[in-house]
Wavefront OBJ file of the C-alpha trace (Angstrom):
o trace
v -15.923 6.495 -3.307
v -15.150 10.226 -3.305
v -11.543 11.322 -3.038
v -10.673 14.743 -1.759
v -8.332 16.289 -4.328
v -6.473 18.347 -1.695
v -5.718 15.274 0.411
v -4.517 13.513 -2.748
v -2.083 16.360 -3.449
v -0.813 16.321 0.127
v -0.297 12.549 0.126
v 1.583 12.571 -3.190
v 3.674 15.527 -2.082
v 4.609 13.708 1.129
v 5.809 10.655 -0.781
v 7.983 12.761 -3.064
v 9.945 13.998 -0.012
v 11.333 10.509 0.473
v 15.033 10.102 -0.196
v 16.168 7.152 -2.266
v 19.652 6.229 -1.091
v 22.312 5.478 -3.647
v 24.092 2.136 -3.655
v 27.268 3.727 -2.308
v 25.370 5.452 0.543
v 23.676 2.179 1.448
v 26.987 0.319 1.363
v 28.546 2.820 3.779
v 25.578 2.552 6.154
v 25.517 -1.261 6.038
v 29.257 -1.427 6.628
v 28.995 0.898 9.621
v 25.949 -0.993 10.931
v 27.887 -4.275 11.047
v 30.338 -2.717 13.508
v 27.948 -0.446 15.374
v 24.152 -0.807 15.052
v 23.520 2.145 17.413
v 25.696 5.106 16.416
v 25.856 8.207 18.601
v 24.718 11.598 17.374
v 28.321 12.558 16.619
v 28.849 9.370 14.606
v 25.645 10.030 12.661
v 26.825 13.590 11.974
v 30.175 12.302 10.705
v 28.472 9.681 8.529
v 26.084 12.322 7.221
v 28.868 14.611 6.100
v 30.654 11.642 4.514
v 27.661 10.463 2.453
v 25.735 13.750 2.180
v 22.719 12.869 4.356
v 21.272 14.531 7.446
v 21.840 12.965 10.854
v 18.054 12.525 11.153
v 17.855 10.514 7.916
v 20.730 8.352 9.117
v 19.066 7.881 12.522
v 15.889 6.792 10.764
v 17.804 4.360 8.518
v 19.459 2.727 11.543
v 16.131 2.461 13.410
v 14.482 0.852 10.392
v 17.407 -1.526 9.881
v 17.305 -2.703 13.522
v 13.528 -3.163 13.339
v 13.816 -5.162 10.110
v 16.482 -7.425 11.608
v 14.272 -8.041 14.632
v 11.305 -8.948 12.422
v 13.459 -11.170 10.195
v 14.831 -13.001 13.254
v 11.291 -13.675 14.498
v 10.275 -14.913 11.035
v 13.298 -17.231 10.887
v 12.501 -18.574 14.342
v 8.879 -19.181 13.342
v 9.737 -20.988 10.095
v 12.481 -23.053 11.730
v 10.051 -24.250 14.395
v 7.454 -25.040 11.705
v 10.059 -26.991 9.727
v 11.185 -28.920 12.823
v 7.578 -29.775 13.696
v 6.953 -30.992 10.147
v 10.107 -33.174 10.194
v 9.073 -34.692 13.521
v 5.572 -35.436 12.190
v 7.005 -37.112 9.086
v 9.369 -39.243 11.146
v 6.570 -40.303 13.492
v 4.099 -41.234 10.760
v 6.203 -42.456 7.859
v 9.559 -43.673 9.077
v 8.505 -45.106 12.428
v 4.705 -45.472 12.244
v 4.518 -47.819 15.228
v 6.728 -45.642 17.393
v 4.695 -42.516 18.053
v 6.420 -42.080 21.371
v 9.870 -42.511 19.804
v 10.706 -38.844 20.315
v 9.494 -38.660 23.898
v 12.142 -38.463 26.654
v 12.566 -41.741 28.502
v 14.211 -42.877 31.711
v 16.563 -45.779 31.219
v 17.649 -48.129 33.970
v 21.353 -48.694 33.782
l 1 2 3 4 5 6 7 8 9 10 11 12 13 14 15 16 17 18 19 20 21 22 23 24 25 26 27 28 29 30 31 32 33 34 35 36 37 38 39 40 41 42 43 44 45 46 47 48 49 50 51 52 53 54 55 56 57 58 59 60 61 62 63 64 65 66 67 68 69 70 71 72 73 74 75 76 77 78 79 80 81 82 83 84 85 86 87 88 89 90 91 92 93 94 95 96 97 98 99 100 101 102 103 104 105 106 107 108 109 110
């Protein structure tokens, strides 16, 4: 597979433009995020001057954080439903093998 040297230089240069946030910068952003996950432009400007980042970098951090939380919530929901299904299957087959309809809703005459 041939690699174009110029495209290699461009791709490595692009990655070097990334900013690695310090622990203190991240702590400030996380703390602010807990109170306000969608800061206004003015709030981002104020945060930027406080932690020495541009408003655009801060905007991007907040967008990524919200997206990650959304993905994590979907993952949690998926795994919780898988776990619940597995527990139900175990109860049906091992604890109450003769009661496969044990977990079905029933009407009771009172």
